[in-house]
Every structure is written in structure tokens, then in C-alpha cells.
C-alpha positions as CSV (number, residue, x, y, z in Angstrom):
1,M,-18.8,5.9,22.8
2,A,-16.5,3.6,20.8
3,Q,-13.3,5.0,19.3
4,T,-13.5,5.8,15.6
5,T,-11.0,6.2,12.8
6,P,-11.4,7.7,9.4
7,I,-11.0,5.4,6.3
8,F,-9.6,6.4,3.0
9,T,-11.1,4.8,-0.2
10,G,-9.8,5.7,-3.6
11,T,-7.8,4.8,-6.6
12,L,-4.1,5.2,-7.6
13,T,-2.8,5.4,-11.1
14,N,0.5,6.0,-12.8
15,S,0.2,9.7,-12.3
16,D,0.4,9.1,-8.5
17,S,3.5,6.8,-8.9
18,P,5.5,6.3,-6.8
19,F,3.1,6.8,-4.0
20,T,4.6,6.5,-0.5
21,I,2.7,5.8,2.6
22,T,4.5,7.5,5.5
23,S,4.2,7.5,9.2
24,E,2.9,11.1,9.1
25,M,-0.2,9.8,7.3
26,G,-1.2,7.8,10.4
27,V,-2.1,4.6,8.4
28,S,-2.1,1.3,10.3
29,N,-4.1,-0.8,7.8
30,I,-4.0,-0.8,4.0
31,S,-5.5,-3.0,1.3
32,I,-4.6,-2.6,-2.3
33,L,-6.5,-4.3,-5.1
34,N,-5.1,-4.3,-8.7
35,L,-7.9,-3.7,-11.1
36,S,-5.8,-4.0,-14.3
37,S,-3.7,-6.5,-16.2
38,V,-0.5,-4.6,-15.5
39,T,1.4,-5.6,-12.4
40,A,2.1,-3.0,-9.6
41,T,4.6,-3.4,-6.8
42,V,4.9,-2.5,-3.1
43,L,8.2,-2.2,-1.2
44,G,8.7,-2.0,2.5
45,T,11.7,-0.5,4.2
46,R,12.4,-2.9,7.1
47,S,15.2,-5.5,7.0
48,L,14.9,-8.8,8.7
49,G,18.4,-9.5,10.0
50,S,20.7,-9.5,6.9
51,K,17.7,-9.8,4.5
52,T,16.8,-6.5,2.9
53,P,13.3,-5.8,1.6
54,S,12.4,-6.5,-2.0
55,A,9.3,-5.5,-4.0
56,I,6.2,-7.6,-4.0
57,N,4.2,-7.9,-7.2
58,I,0.4,-7.2,-7.2
59,A,-1.0,-8.9,-10.3
60,E,-4.5,-8.4,-11.8
61,N,-7.3,-9.1,-9.3
62,V,-4.8,-9.7,-6.5
63,T,-5.2,-7.9,-3.2
64,Y,-2.2,-6.9,-1.0
65,S,-2.9,-6.1,2.7
66,A,-0.7,-4.9,5.5
67,S,-1.8,-4.2,9.1
68,V,0.2,-3.0,12.1
69,E,-2.4,-2.8,14.9
70,G,-1.5,-0.3,17.6
71,Y,1.2,1.3,15.4
72,V,1.4,3.2,12.1
73,I,3.1,2.1,8.9
74,D,6.5,3.7,8.7
75,S,7.1,3.6,5.0
76,L,5.6,1.6,2.1
77,V,6.3,2.5,-1.5
78,I,3.6,1.7,-4.1
79,T,4.8,1.8,-7.7
80,I,2.0,2.0,-10.3
81,P,3.0,1.5,-14.0
82,P,1.2,3.0,-17.0
83,S,-2.3,1.6,-17.6
84,C,-2.5,0.3,-14.0
85,T,-5.3,1.2,-11.6
86,L,-5.2,0.3,-7.9
87,Q,-8.2,0.4,-5.6
88,V,-7.0,1.4,-2.1
89,T,-8.6,1.3,1.3
90,A,-6.6,2.6,4.3
91,S,-7.2,3.5,7.9
């Protein structure tokens, strides 16, 4: 029998903000689609040499995806402003 993994599907709104994906959640893949005209952001925690992380904007109808096959995401902060709805799929 093939290995299986559960998949989360749902929405995030301002009442969930900030929403932090942590290693304890066991997420290795995430896709975030912005369904609204208000821009949301995601922020990682890893530095690359002397370059510190900065927030990435997710505009209307834009999808952000992150995948770390064989590992789990350590920390990813999702900020959802008022009047913003994000559709999330994670496994």
C-alpha cells in the first residue's frame, strides 16, 4: 500500500491573522491563493548568508507555494489584513 498524507483545505481571514505555520504542524507543502483585492503577506525565518528574510506580497488572484520535500516547514508567518480571504491547501 502506498504511503498517504492528510491534506488541509480551508480559508484564512483577518480573524486568523497572523497565522503561523510551525514545524509542529508537520506541513511540508503549502499553497495560498488570495481571493480578494487586498494584499496579504508571507514571511519566512531563514536567512541566506547576511540577507535576512522579508515579506512577500500575495496580490489578488496570485498563488504562493512552498515545498520542502522530505522535511517540514519550520516557520512561515501569514499576515491577512481586513477584507482579505486566502484559500489554503497544505500537506
